[in-house]
C-alpha positions as CSV (number, residue, x, y, z in Angstrom):
1,X,-26.3,-39.1,4.3
2,X,-29.7,-40.7,4.4
3,X,-32.6,-38.5,5.5
4,X,-34.2,-40.3,8.4
5,X,-37.7,-39.3,7.2
6,X,-37.2,-42.1,4.7
7,X,-37.5,-45.2,6.6
8,X,-39.8,-48.2,7.1
9,X,-40.5,-50.5,10.1
10,X,-40.5,-54.2,9.8
11,X,-40.3,-56.8,12.6
12,X,-39.4,-54.1,15.1
13,X,-36.5,-53.0,12.9
14,X,-36.2,-49.5,11.4
15,X,-34.8,-49.7,7.9
16,X,-33.7,-46.4,6.3
17,X,-33.7,-45.9,2.6
18,X,-32.4,-43.3,0.2
19,X,-34.8,-41.7,-2.2
20,X,-33.5,-40.7,-5.6
21,X,-35.9,-38.9,-7.9
22,X,-35.2,-38.9,-11.6
23,X,-36.8,-38.8,-15.0
24,X,-38.2,-42.3,-15.0
25,X,-41.7,-43.7,-15.5
26,X,-41.7,-46.4,-12.9
27,X,-40.6,-46.5,-9.3
28,X,-38.3,-49.3,-8.2
29,X,-36.3,-50.5,-5.2
30,X,-32.9,-52.0,-5.2
31,X,-30.6,-53.2,-2.5
32,X,-26.8,-53.0,-2.8
33,X,-24.4,-53.8,0.0
34,X,-27.2,-53.6,2.5
35,X,-28.3,-50.2,1.4
36,X,-31.9,-49.6,0.3
37,X,-32.3,-47.2,-2.6
38,X,-35.7,-46.2,-4.0
39,X,-35.8,-44.5,-7.4
40,X,-39.0,-42.7,-8.2
41,X,-40.3,-40.3,-10.9
42,X,-39.6,-36.6,-10.1
43,X,-43.2,-35.6,-9.6
44,X,-44.5,-38.6,-7.7
45,X,-45.9,-37.7,-4.2
46,X,-44.0,-38.8,-1.1
47,X,-47.2,-40.6,0.2
48,X,-47.3,-42.9,-2.9
49,X,-43.6,-43.6,-2.6
50,X,-43.9,-44.4,1.2
51,X,-47.0,-46.6,0.6
52,X,-45.1,-48.6,-2.1
53,X,-42.0,-49.0,0.1
54,X,-44.2,-50.1,3.0
55,X,-45.9,-52.8,0.8
56,X,-42.4,-54.0,0.0
57,X,-41.2,-54.0,3.6
58,X,-41.0,-57.8,3.9
59,X,-39.2,-58.1,0.5
60,X,-36.7,-55.4,1.6
61,X,-36.1,-57.0,5.0
62,X,-35.6,-60.5,3.4
63,X,-33.2,-59.2,0.8
64,X,-31.1,-57.3,3.3
65,X,-31.0,-60.4,5.6
66,X,-30.1,-62.6,2.6
67,X,-27.3,-60.2,1.5
68,X,-25.8,-60.1,5.0
69,X,-25.8,-63.9,5.2
70,X,-24.4,-64.4,1.7
71,X,-20.6,-64.9,1.8
72,X,-18.7,-62.2,-0.1
73,X,-16.6,-63.7,-2.8
74,X,-14.9,-61.4,-5.1
75,X,-13.5,-63.2,-8.1
76,X,-10.0,-61.9,-9.0
77,X,-9.9,-60.8,-12.6
78,X,-6.7,-61.6,-14.3
79,X,-5.1,-59.9,-17.3
80,X,-6.1,-62.8,-19.6
81,X,-9.7,-62.4,-18.4
82,X,-9.7,-58.8,-19.5
83,X,-8.1,-59.6,-22.8
84,X,-10.7,-62.2,-23.5
85,X,-13.4,-59.7,-22.5
86,X,-11.9,-57.1,-24.9
87,X,-11.8,-59.5,-27.8
88,X,-15.5,-60.6,-27.2
89,X,-16.6,-57.0,-26.9
90,X,-14.7,-56.0,-30.1
91,X,-16.3,-58.9,-32.1
92,X,-19.8,-58.2,-30.8
93,X,-19.6,-54.5,-31.4
94,X,-18.5,-55.2,-35.0
95,X,-21.3,-57.7,-35.4
96,X,-24.1,-55.5,-34.1
97,X,-22.8,-52.3,-35.7
98,X,-23.4,-53.9,-39.1
99,X,-26.8,-55.3,-38.1
100,X,-28.1,-52.2,-36.4
101,X,-26.4,-49.7,-38.7
102,X,-25.1,-47.9,-35.5
103,X,-21.6,-47.4,-34.2
104,X,-20.6,-46.1,-30.8
105,X,-18.1,-43.2,-30.5
106,X,-16.1,-45.0,-27.8
107,X,-16.1,-48.4,-26.1
108,X,-14.4,-48.9,-22.8
109,X,-14.2,-51.4,-20.0
110,X,-14.2,-50.4,-16.4
111,X,-15.5,-51.3,-13.0
112,X,-19.1,-50.0,-12.7
113,X,-20.8,-50.4,-9.4
114,X,-24.5,-50.6,-10.3
115,X,-24.7,-51.7,-13.9
116,X,-23.3,-54.3,-16.3
117,X,-23.0,-51.7,-19.0
118,X,-24.0,-48.2,-20.0
119,X,-24.5,-46.0,-23.1
120,X,-24.2,-42.3,-22.8
121,X,-26.1,-39.7,-24.9
122,X,-22.6,-39.0,-26.5
123,X,-22.9,-42.6,-27.9
124,X,-20.1,-43.9,-25.6
125,X,-20.5,-47.5,-24.4
126,X,-19.0,-48.7,-21.1
127,X,-18.9,-52.4,-20.2
128,X,-18.4,-53.6,-16.7
129,X,-15.1,-55.4,-16.3
130,X,-16.8,-57.9,-13.9
131,X,-18.2,-59.5,-17.1
132,X,-14.7,-60.9,-17.7
133,X,-15.6,-64.1,-15.8
134,X,-19.0,-64.5,-17.5
135,X,-20.1,-66.7,-20.3
136,X,-19.7,-65.2,-23.8
137,X,-23.5,-65.2,-24.5
138,X,-24.0,-63.1,-21.4
139,X,-21.4,-60.6,-22.6
140,X,-23.0,-60.6,-26.0
141,X,-26.4,-59.7,-24.4
142,X,-24.9,-56.8,-22.5
143,X,-23.1,-55.5,-25.6
144,X,-26.3,-55.8,-27.7
145,X,-28.3,-54.1,-24.9
146,X,-26.0,-51.1,-25.0
147,X,-25.8,-51.1,-28.8
148,X,-29.6,-51.0,-28.9
149,X,-29.5,-47.8,-26.8
150,X,-27.8,-46.1,-29.8
151,X,-31.2,-46.4,-31.5
152,X,-33.4,-46.0,-28.4
153,X,-32.1,-44.2,-25.3
154,X,-34.7,-45.8,-23.1
155,X,-36.2,-49.2,-22.3
156,X,-39.3,-48.8,-24.4
157,X,-41.2,-51.6,-26.1
158,X,-39.3,-50.7,-29.3
159,X,-36.0,-51.1,-27.5
160,X,-36.8,-54.5,-26.1
161,X,-38.2,-55.7,-29.5
162,X,-34.9,-54.7,-31.1
163,X,-33.0,-56.7,-28.5
164,X,-35.2,-59.7,-28.9
165,X,-35.0,-59.5,-32.7
166,X,-31.2,-60.0,-32.5
167,X,-31.0,-62.2,-29.5
168,X,-34.4,-64.0,-29.0
169,X,-33.2,-65.8,-25.8
170,X,-32.0,-62.5,-24.2
171,X,-34.3,-63.0,-21.2
172,X,-32.4,-66.1,-20.2
173,X,-29.1,-64.2,-20.1
174,X,-30.6,-61.2,-18.4
175,X,-32.0,-63.4,-15.7
176,X,-28.6,-65.1,-15.3
177,X,-26.9,-61.7,-14.9
178,X,-29.4,-60.3,-12.5
179,X,-29.5,-63.1,-10.0
180,X,-26.8,-61.3,-8.1
181,X,-28.4,-57.9,-8.4
182,X,-31.4,-57.5,-6.1
183,X,-34.0,-55.2,-7.5
184,X,-37.8,-54.9,-7.4
185,X,-39.7,-52.8,-9.9
186,X,-43.1,-51.1,-9.6
């Protein structure tokens, strides 16, 4: 349940948001299925968070409206799509394991709601099955991104330098992936 103290006003509309505090450096807002989620550093004061959200009120309002108007089309993923995805992932994991001198403990494919991939502290990589319909280069970017987390469990400058070293045009693929994922970062 969303605490009603977390809300903003825009165009005479009250927009509630969920506040999630975690060990992150920067605050950001994302909108998924019409729900506004604000992630903020643990010790950041409520006033700073509220000011940031208020400054982004128009952006939030526009993104919610845009999401409501966008037709929902869920691409059906067939068995051959998953098999193709498995093969691409296997090949890219092998490629980057050699280049990075890092190997994950486990690699799995499953439906993830808020990410294209993840890498746990146990060195397990999970890739979103929704990538099955995506271009191979986009899948490669996600695999490389997660493999780089085996060296850097963060999104530091060193992490992004490593991604760029192995896939110089990664920003293009990242942008293509994230055009469906509404997010604004502080």
